[in-house]
C-alpha positions in Angstrom: 79.1 -67.8 32.5 75.9 -65.9 33.3 78.2 -62.9 35.0 81.3 -61.9 33.9 84.3 -61.9 36.6 86.6 -58.9 36.5 89.3 -59.6 39.2 91.5 -57.4 40.3 95.2 -58.3 41.1 97.1 -55.9 43.2 100.3 -57.7 42.8 103.0 -56.6 45.7 101.5 -52.9 45.6 99.6 -51.3 48.6 99.5 -49.7 51.7 97.2 -50.0 54.8 95.9 -45.7 54.2 95.5 -46.5 50.2 94.3 -49.5 50.0 91.0 -48.5 52.6 90.6 -45.5 49.9 90.5 -47.9 46.9 88.6 -50.8 48.5 86.0 -48.3 49.7 85.9 -46.8 46.5 85.7 -49.9 44.4 83.1 -51.1 46.5 81.1 -48.1 46.3 81.3 -48.6 41.9 80.7 -52.2 42.0 77.3 -52.2 43.9 75.2 -52.0 41.2 76.7 -53.5 38.9 76.0 -56.9 37.1 79.4 -58.5 37.2 81.1 -60.1 39.5 84.4 -58.5 41.4 87.3 -59.9 43.1 90.3 -57.7 44.7 93.3 -60.4 44.8 95.8 -58.8 47.6 99.1 -59.2 49.2 98.9 -61.5 51.9 99.5 -58.9 54.8 96.7 -56.9 53.5 94.0 -60.0 53.5 92.7 -59.1 57.1 92.2 -55.3 56.6 90.6 -55.2 53.0 88.7 -58.2 54.0 87.3 -56.2 56.6 86.3 -53.6 54.4 84.6 -55.7 51.9 82.3 -57.3 54.4 78.8 -57.2 53.7 79.6 -56.0 50.0 79.2 -57.6 46.7 82.9 -57.6 46.3 84.9 -60.9 47.3 88.3 -61.7 48.6 91.1 -63.2 47.0 94.4 -63.9 47.7 97.5 -64.1 45.0 99.4 -67.4 45.9 99.1 -70.4 48.3 101.4 -72.8 49.7 101.3 -76.8 48.4 101.8 -77.6 52.0 98.9 -77.9 54.6 100.7 -76.6 57.6 103.9 -77.4 59.4 107.3 -76.3 59.5 107.6 -74.2 56.1 109.0 -70.8 56.8 107.4 -68.0 55.0 104.6 -69.8 53.2 100.6 -69.6 53.8 98.1 -72.5 53.7 94.7 -72.6 51.9 92.9 -73.1 55.0 94.7 -69.7 56.6 93.0 -68.3 53.3 89.6 -69.4 54.3 90.1 -68.6 57.6 90.6 -64.9 56.6 87.3 -64.4 54.3 88.8 -65.5 50.4 86.8 -67.2 48.2 89.1 -67.4 45.7 93.1 -67.8 45.2 95.5 -67.0 41.9 98.2 -70.0 41.1 100.8 -70.3 38.3 100.6 -66.7 37.8 103.2 -66.5 35.1 105.5 -64.1 37.5 105.6 -67.0 40.0 106.7 -69.1 37.4 108.9 -66.9 35.7 110.7 -65.7 39.2 110.4 -69.0 41.9 110.6 -71.6 39.0 107.0 -73.0 39.5 106.1 -75.9 37.4 103.3 -77.5 36.1 103.5 -79.9 38.5 103.4 -77.6 41.2 100.6 -75.6 39.8 98.6 -78.7 40.2 99.1 -79.6 43.8 98.7 -75.8 44.8 95.0 -76.6 42.8 94.0 -79.6 45.1 95.1 -77.8 48.4 92.8 -74.4 47.1 90.0 -77.2 46.6 90.5 -78.9 49.6 89.6 -75.6 51.6 86.7 -74.7 49.5 88.8 -72.2 47.8 88.3 -71.3 43.6 91.7 -71.5 42.0 92.2 -68.8 39.5 95.0 -70.9 37.2 97.1 -68.8 34.7 98.4 -70.0 31.8 99.8 -68.2 28.8 102.7 -68.1 26.2 106.0 -66.2 25.8 107.2 -63.8 22.9 109.2 -66.0 21.5 106.3 -69.1 22.0 104.1 -66.7 20.1 106.2 -65.9 17.3 107.4 -69.6 17.2 103.9 -70.5 16.5 103.6 -72.4 20.2 100.9 -70.7 21.3 98.3 -73.3 21.3 100.4 -76.0 22.1 101.8 -74.3 24.8 98.8 -72.7 26.6 97.0 -76.2 26.3 99.7 -78.2 27.3 99.5 -75.7 30.4 96.0 -76.3 31.1 96.1 -80.7 30.4 98.8 -80.5 33.1 96.2 -79.6 35.5 93.0 -81.1 34.2 95.1 -84.2 34.1 95.4 -84.4 37.5 91.5 -83.9 38.1 88.5 -85.2 37.7 85.5 -84.1 36.3 83.8 -82.3 39.0 87.2 -80.5 40.3 88.1 -79.5 36.6 84.4 -77.6 36.5 85.2 -75.5 39.9 88.6 -74.1 38.1 88.7 -70.4 36.7 90.8 -70.7 33.9 92.8 -66.7 32.8 94.5 -66.4 29.6 97.6 -64.3 30.1 99.8 -63.7 27.3 103.4 -63.4 29.4 104.5 -60.9 26.8 101.6 -59.0 27.3 101.8 -58.6 31.2 102.7 -55.3 32.6 104.1 -54.2 29.0 101.2 -52.0 28.0 101.0 -54.6 25.0 98.2 -56.2 24.9 96.3 -58.6 22.5 93.8 -57.4 20.0 90.2 -58.6 21.0 90.1 -61.1 18.1 94.1 -62.7 19.0 92.3 -63.2 22.7 89.1 -64.5 21.5 91.5 -66.9 19.3 93.3 -68.3 22.1 90.1 -68.4 24.2 88.3 -70.2 21.6 90.8 -72.9 21.4 91.2 -73.2 25.4 86.9 -73.5 25.3 87.2 -76.5 22.6 89.7 -78.3 25.0 86.9 -78.0 28.1 84.4 -79.0 25.3 86.0 -82.1 24.9 86.7 -82.7 28.3 83.6 -81.5 29.8 80.7 -81.6 27.5 77.8 -79.3 27.6 78.9 -78.3 31.6 82.4 -76.4 29.9 80.4 -73.6 30.6 81.2 -73.6 33.9 84.6 -73.0 33.6 85.0 -69.2 33.4 88.4 -68.2 31.2 89.4 -64.6 31.8 91.7 -62.7 29.8 94.8 -60.9 31.6 97.4 -58.7 29.9 97.3 -54.8 30.1 93.8 -54.9 30.4 92.6 -51.3 30.6 89.8 -49.0 30.7 90.4 -48.1 26.9 90.2 -52.2 25.6 88.1 -53.6 27.8 84.7 -53.1 26.3 85.8 -54.9 23.0 87.8 -57.4 24.7 84.0 -58.4 26.5 82.5 -58.3 23.5 84.3 -61.6 22.5 81.9 -64.5 22.4 84.8 -66.7 24.7 86.0 -63.9 27.2 84.4 -64.5 30.7 85.8 -61.4 32.6 89.7 -60.1 33.0 92.3 -60.5 35.4 93.2 -56.9 35.9 96.8 -56.0 37.3 98.2 -52.3 36.8 94.9 -50.8 36.3 93.1 -52.5 39.4 94.9 -50.0 41.6 93.6 -47.3 40.0 89.7 -47.1 41.5 88.0 -44.9 38.4 90.1 -47.5 35.8 88.8 -50.5 37.8 85.5 -49.5 38.0 85.3 -48.4 34.3 86.7 -52.3 33.3 83.7 -53.3 35.9 81.1 -51.3 33.9 82.0 -53.0 30.7 82.0 -56.1 32.1 78.5 -55.5 32.7 77.8 -54.4 29.4 77.0 -50.8 30.3 
């Protein structure tokens, strides 16, 4: 990647008043930065935040989507709807969706298909639990999750993904993989991409997520196979998030 991608995941947070101030501060702070910036916000606020981002360098993303196109699926939101309100990206298979909603690898793949059919870029999340890491199963689990998606895509579709490695034990816990730990997994992922896509493997960005903050961002981004970050809690603080973006710009 020529530029790092810094994606905010606001999760189930926000209000009309707070969103306006937060989004505007991020728009202003990102204006001169040499990185891609993305805000993934809750469904009810996509229209509001999309309007605030209009004409700026900051893109709009969603946190999930339905595996269905349209129809009698009460409470679901389709890829076409997300595209219609200005989204360019959508998070798919976040560990919280896998854990609390029982999302399987097969469902993640179905959502990837729907996203790409609507010209949305899926950010596919993968990661291991603490128990899996302690058992030495990190690489098997992570590469298995990736293969479950890649196995259902042709090469052209595979190149249009973003991957996000998020160790489950580091999400929202204050714990973070050291830069070297994160790089080791990213290097394994990169190897899998090279095996599948050859010289075009670099088209797929690999983000790191899991308690990324202003203090550890620069060290993480210095690693050769970390192409950006999916930022949770720190993205709700404008100054902290901008600091991460600054680090992603190499400043």
